[in-house]
C-alpha positions in Angstrom: 133.5 94.1 91.3 130.2 95.5 89.3 128.3 93.1 87.8 127.2 94.8 83.5 124.0 93.8 82.1 125.9 91.5 79.8 126.8 89.7 82.9 123.9 89.5 84.3 122.3 88.2 81.3 125.3 85.7 81.5 124.2 83.9 84.9 120.1 83.8 84.2 120.8 82.4 80.9 123.7 79.6 82.0 122.1 79.2 85.1 118.2 78.5 84.2 119.8 76.3 80.8 121.6 74.4 83.8 118.0 73.4 85.1 115.9 73.0 81.7 118.8 70.6 81.3 118.8 68.7 84.9 114.8 68.7 85.2 113.9 65.5 85.5 116.7 64.4 87.9 116.4 67.6 89.7 112.4 66.6 90.7 113.6 63.2 91.2 116.5 63.8 93.3 114.0 67.1 95.4 110.6 65.6 95.5 110.5 63.8 98.6 112.4 66.5 100.6 110.7 67.4 103.9 109.8 71.4 104.4 107.5 71.4 105.6 109.2 73.0 109.0 110.2 75.8 106.4 106.2 76.3 105.2 104.8 75.9 108.9 107.3 78.9 109.4 105.8 80.9 107.6 102.4 80.5 107.5 101.9 80.9 111.4 103.4 84.3 111.0 100.7 85.6 108.5 98.1 87.9 110.6 94.5 87.7 109.1 92.3 84.3 108.4 92.8 82.0 105.4 93.0 81.6 102.7 95.8 83.3 102.5 97.4 84.2 99.3 101.2 82.5 98.6 103.9 83.5 95.9 106.1 80.2 96.1 109.1 82.0 94.2 111.1 80.2 91.9 108.5 77.2 92.8 110.4 74.4 90.9 108.7 71.7 89.5 105.8 72.7 92.4 106.2 70.4 95.4 105.8 72.9 97.7 103.2 74.5 95.8 101.0 71.7 95.6 101.4 72.0 99.1 100.0 74.9 100.2 96.3 74.9 97.3 96.3 71.6 99.1 96.4 73.6 102.4 93.3 76.0 101.3 94.9 78.4 100.3 95.5 80.3 96.4 98.7 79.7 95.0 101.0 80.9 92.7 104.3 79.9 91.3 107.1 81.8 89.9 109.8 80.4 88.4 112.1 81.1 85.4 113.0 77.9 83.9 111.0 76.3 81.5 110.9 72.8 82.2 110.0 73.3 86.0 107.3 76.0 85.3 105.3 73.5 83.4 106.0 70.5 85.6 104.7 72.2 88.4 101.2 73.8 86.3 100.9 70.6 85.5 101.7 68.7 89.6 100.2 71.4 91.3 97.2 72.9 88.9 98.4 76.0 90.0 99.1 79.1 87.8 102.6 79.7 87.8 104.6 82.4 86.2 107.3 82.7 84.4 109.8 85.1 85.2 113.4 85.5 84.8 114.6 86.5 89.0 116.1 89.7 88.0 113.5 90.9 85.4 110.1 91.1 87.5 107.1 92.1 87.1 104.6 91.4 90.5 101.7 92.7 91.0 101.8 95.3 93.9 100.4 94.4 97.9 99.1 91.3 96.4 100.3 88.9 98.4 100.1 87.3 102.1 103.3 85.6 101.9 106.6 85.0 100.1 108.1 81.7 100.2 111.7 81.7 98.6 113.2 78.1 99.2 116.0 77.6 98.1 115.7 80.1 95.1 117.4 83.9 96.1 120.6 82.6 96.5 120.9 82.6 93.3 120.9 86.4 92.4 124.4 87.9 92.3 125.2 90.1 96.1 124.2 93.9 94.1 121.4 92.4 93.1 120.0 92.0 96.3 119.3 95.1 97.6 116.2 95.9 94.5 115.3 92.7 94.4 114.5 92.4 98.0 112.6 95.5 97.2 110.4 94.1 94.7 109.5 91.0 96.9 108.6 93.7 99.9 106.4 95.9 97.2 104.1 92.7 96.3 103.3 91.9 99.5 100.6 93.2 101.6 101.0 95.4 104.8 101.8 93.2 107.3 103.5 90.1 104.7 105.4 87.8 105.3 108.8 86.9 103.1 110.2 83.5 104.0 113.9 82.4 102.6 116.3 79.5 103.3 119.2 79.4 101.0 122.8 78.1 101.7 124.9 80.2 103.7 128.8 80.4 103.4 130.8 83.2 104.6 130.0 85.6 101.6 131.4 84.3 98.6 129.5 84.4 95.2 130.3 82.5 92.3 129.7 79.4 90.3 129.4 77.1 91.1 129.2 73.2 88.6 127.2 75.4 86.5 125.2 77.7 88.5 125.9 80.8 89.8 125.6 81.4 93.7 125.3 83.8 96.7 126.8 81.7 99.8 126.4 84.7 102.6 126.5 84.4 106.4 123.5 85.2 108.8 124.8 88.8 110.0 125.4 90.3 106.1 122.0 88.4 104.4 120.4 90.1 107.8 121.5 93.9 106.3 120.0 93.1 103.1 117.1 92.1 104.2 116.6 94.8 106.9 118.0 97.7 104.8 114.7 96.5 102.2 112.3 97.7 105.1 111.6 93.9 106.3 111.5 93.5 110.2 113.1 90.0 111.4 110.7 87.4 113.2 112.5 84.3 112.9 115.9 82.3 112.3 117.0 78.8 111.7 119.4 76.6 110.2 119.1 73.6 108.6 118.1 70.4 108.6 116.8 70.4 112.2 119.2 68.1 115.0 122.0 68.4 113.6 126.0 69.8 114.8 126.1 73.3 112.8 128.7 71.6 110.3 125.8 69.9 108.6 123.1 72.6 109.0 123.8 73.8 105.7 120.4 76.2 105.2 119.9 79.0 106.7 116.3 79.6 107.2 115.0 83.7 108.3 111.8 84.9 108.0 110.5 88.3 108.1 107.5 90.5 108.1 107.1 93.9 105.8 
């Protein structure tokens, strides 16, 4: 069933409101998560000399944004949740753009890398083609997109107050490839666990 503009506004508003209401609990529950594997996976594929200009897409309270800055990169966050955007600015000291994922306003050919860790799965599948094209356009030629999403069997809908899209590898590949990206690598997380205990699909792509 195709979602209309009112449906999309509701999805964005309700999901953002959920995170605003649970911002402090979310931060306490995620601030110590180790995603260094993901950060390294993106940075190692960026061609050129550092520092790189990185967009942390859906930066949340700023955990990874601060890491990129401490590594010497020019890190900019993008976040739709008002509470998270304020927390990320205070925690990381970086610039943070507050934007709805479904209403982006991004500069073209500006970033060496886009780091979308646990964020793109909140977009309805019908909006992914447009969203991925916008992310591709904001990357410099040869730039790198990293994404990590909870995977599933191509279902989407509401889950405890948030909207989510849970795609398998092949479906996700079709979406991102159709936007003009070339796959570099993929893996499942957390590492070292059997497949049934690896809910996260990480993929790396070149513009």
